[in-house]
C-alpha angles and dihedrals in degrees: 000000000000123000126183115204140181108255092216094065103112123229092014107104117094095023099094104025110111095032094054145011106262125195119187120206131164120261090270096042095081104111130167086250097057097043095044096099097030125116095203142008124207114202150164135223102298103051114094112221107196144113092293092062105029103028096100093035135095091221109150098181138040111191122182123197088213137078095235123077104184093114088063124083092222097180093051092046090051094046088052098046096254116147114223119200124178131179105254111199096355092131099027096110088051092050090049090052092049092048098044096041088051096048096044090050089050092057102262109154113205090198093057109017133075118235119206117206116194107195115021105197125117094321102034090045091061093044086055094046089054091050091052089052090052092049095250128158107234133193119194131200109193112133100185093049092045093049091048094050091048092050092049092045090240121166103205095166089234118140102228122199143162120279087245093054096045090052094047099042101039128092089204130016123200124197121221107158129123118247107259115171100199146007133065094311100037115157102190104126088353086157109049138144094299094048094044092057090061091064110097116238113280097017124131133248117193120194110190094139115071124326097235093056081084127055096232095196088059092042093053093052093055094043096046090051090053094236096120135018128227143201110196129187098153122050136199107244095015139198076044107076128192101238093197092057091040089059091053103044122095088236131003123184141168103256095283101125090119100038102120123136092241092051093051090050091051093049091052089043090054094048091050090047086057093050088051091048101045102029099031092232118149097233120192109251093164114142095002114135114253132216120323111265100186135262119274117204094017111180135172088244094055090049095047095048095044096066136012110200088192092077092058091043093056092048093054094044088051091054113012091170088059095070099124092038094056091044093053094046095045119140104231108236125215121255122244 
């Protein structure tokens, strides 16, 4: 069997060789010609997996070593018998580490302040769990999850609220939704001018989800005026970054919130598990971190000392055009 894989997926090389023909290309090197005879492709966020790429191929599996799947035409793949697998929750502890270290360093006090979480899936759920451990009051806006729990009679202990209430009552709001362009629960520009106006002066907005979940033109106006503060890891239009906005945010980084060593190992493991399940190949999983089991003894001091977002902010401010280069060369940090 033949597999085409992104050459920047860590901990992957050497785990499929010998049981398959493996060709490594960069994230922009996936072409119709190179995937034509492939049985599977293993990608990341920038490779568009759609009819244009796969229409003339025999690919049976698209595995992405990422949580997000907005780079994949899911409907087309399903209608053409192509199995799609992602890595849900792989980097959730790393994102929680990023979010909480940033908030705590910006003066957010979990004993006094209220945190708003928009989207409480794998990532938002761990951010919520850490907040509970730190003694924080948390409001959550997640209509699909709220409706599901209500229908199933589940008592999760989560305090659900409307998006408007979450924005108006929280001292910081952190976003953890997927990017959905249409439908009842669309998230494209979910946070726009009207929503930003609901945030009280001086409060914080964190975007470590997907850039276009926020209308960055509206965000820039609010941040440049000094009315609200922002922590941004995912940017609308990235890898192009608004240098003026970058200079004004509390922290501005290059889409690395989830870039922990353990998170990268989990993502690769999940991609290899998909290869094993769909293609029946005995991929080597030895030594790769497994599922997240929770953090015992979590403290604000441990979170703060485990990661300093100011270092990555300084790197991006020093070279905004090097967004992808900085990301590719990132030294994966250890989780809390």
